[in-house]
N, C-alpha and C positions, 0 to 999 in steps of 0.2 A: 669601539666600533663593532666588536664581535657580538655584543649584547643587542645591538640594534638590528642585526641581520634577521633573527627569528621574528622580531616584531614586524619588520618590513615584509617578510614572507607571508605573514598573516594579514597585515594591514592592506596590502595591495588587492588581493582577491576580495576581502571583505568590503573594501571601498568600491570595487566594481559591482558587487551585488547591491550595495546601497544605491549606487548611481543608477543601476537598472530599475530598482524599485521606485526611485524618484522620477525617472523618465516615464515609467508606467502610469504615474498619476497625471501626466500631461497629455496623454493620447486618448483617443476615443475608447469607449467601453469595449467595442469589438476587438480592437488592437490590444487593449489591456489584457485580454485573456491569453494572448501569446506571451506576454511578459510573465504573467502568473505561472503559466505552464513551464516556461524556462526556469523560473526561480524554484519551482517544485523539483524539476529535474536536477538542478544544481544541488539542492539539499540531499537528494537521493545519492548523487555521485559522491558528495562529501561523506555521507554516512558509509557508503561502500569503501571509500578510500581509508577511512579511519580504521575499519576492521581489517581489510585486506592488507593495507600498508603496514599495520602493526603486527599482524599475526603471520602474514605470508601465505595464508590459506585462502584460495579462491572460493568465495561463498556466493551461491545463487540464492541462498535462503533469505537474505535481506530483501531481495526483490519480492519474494513471496509474502514477507511480513508487511511490506508496503502495499502490495496488492490486496491483501486481506483487510488492512486498515482502510484503504481507499474504498473498497466495496462497502464496508460497514458505514463509513461516513456518508457515502453516496446514498445508501438505502435509508439511513436514518434522517437525512436532510430533505428527501423528496416529500412534498406535501401528501397527506393521506388521500386527498381527493384524486390525485394523479396516479397513485400507485396501482390501482386495478388496470388502468390502460397500459402502463409501462411495464409493470411486473405482475401479471395476473396470477402466477402460481407461487407468489411469495408466502412464506409461512405466516400464520395469523399474528404471532407476537411481533413480527416486523411490519406486516401489512397495516396494522391498526395503530402504529405509533410513528410520530414524527417529532424530532427534537430540533432545536436551533443548530446553527453552524458550529458554535463553540462547544456545546455539549456533544455533538456528533464527532467532532475532532478528538475530544477527550476520550470518548468511548472507543473510537477507532484506535487511538494510541494504546489504550488499555487492552483491547482485544489483540492487537498486533504484538504487544509486549508479552502477554500471557502465552500466545502461540509461540513466540520466539523463545520463551523460557522452556516450554515443553519440548520443542524441537531441539533447542540447544542442549538440554540435559542429555538427550539421546545421542546427538551427533557430534558434539564438540570433543569427544574423546578420539575422534578420527583426525587424521592429518593427511596432508598431501592430496594425491589424486582421489583417494577414497572419500575424503571430505567433500571435494568438489563434485564428485558423482552423486553422493548422498544428498547434498543440498540442491543439486539440479533435479533429483528425483522429487524432493519436497516441492520445488518450484512447479514442476509439471503436475503434481497431484493438486496443488492449490489452484493452478490455472484451470485444470479440468473441472474441479469442483465449482469454482466460481463461474466458469463458462456455461456449464450445464446445470446450474442450480435450479433453474425453472423447469428443466426437462425431467429431473428425477421424480418429482411427485406425479407428473402426468404418466410416465412409464409405469410407475408402481400401481397407479389407479387402473391402467389398462390391463396389467397382469392380474390384478385382483378380480376385475370384472370378467376376464376370460376364464379364470379358474372357477369363478362362482357360477358360470353359466352351465 
């Protein structure tokens, strides 16, 4: 009976996720997006729990890795014809390329993983409150960079024009 307990602890939540995914196939396309959103959030929560539950270190860094990956997947999956209207100041190498959903997810995972490796090498020597504060700082930096990604080129252009006059 003791061996069955860990299996049940995993089987019940996994069964609920599978049930939610199956119900999502039976609803309208507009309602399906709510199920997809919920399943994505469940996967983020599970990823957070795996790290925080095992290490005991509160990490906001994982959210920044997800945010960076989501941004990359979003930018790479938007059709090239729509990018000038949606993202007018996007860098040329991103503005002129679109890949399918599967390749954009793979590239998003790669970018998020490489960023996690770089940040992890620097920050995982910390523990306790210092680690929480440092990963929160990483989260804020990523948030600001992604939030104002289109504003940076415009402000640089304005400064260069002002200094050139």
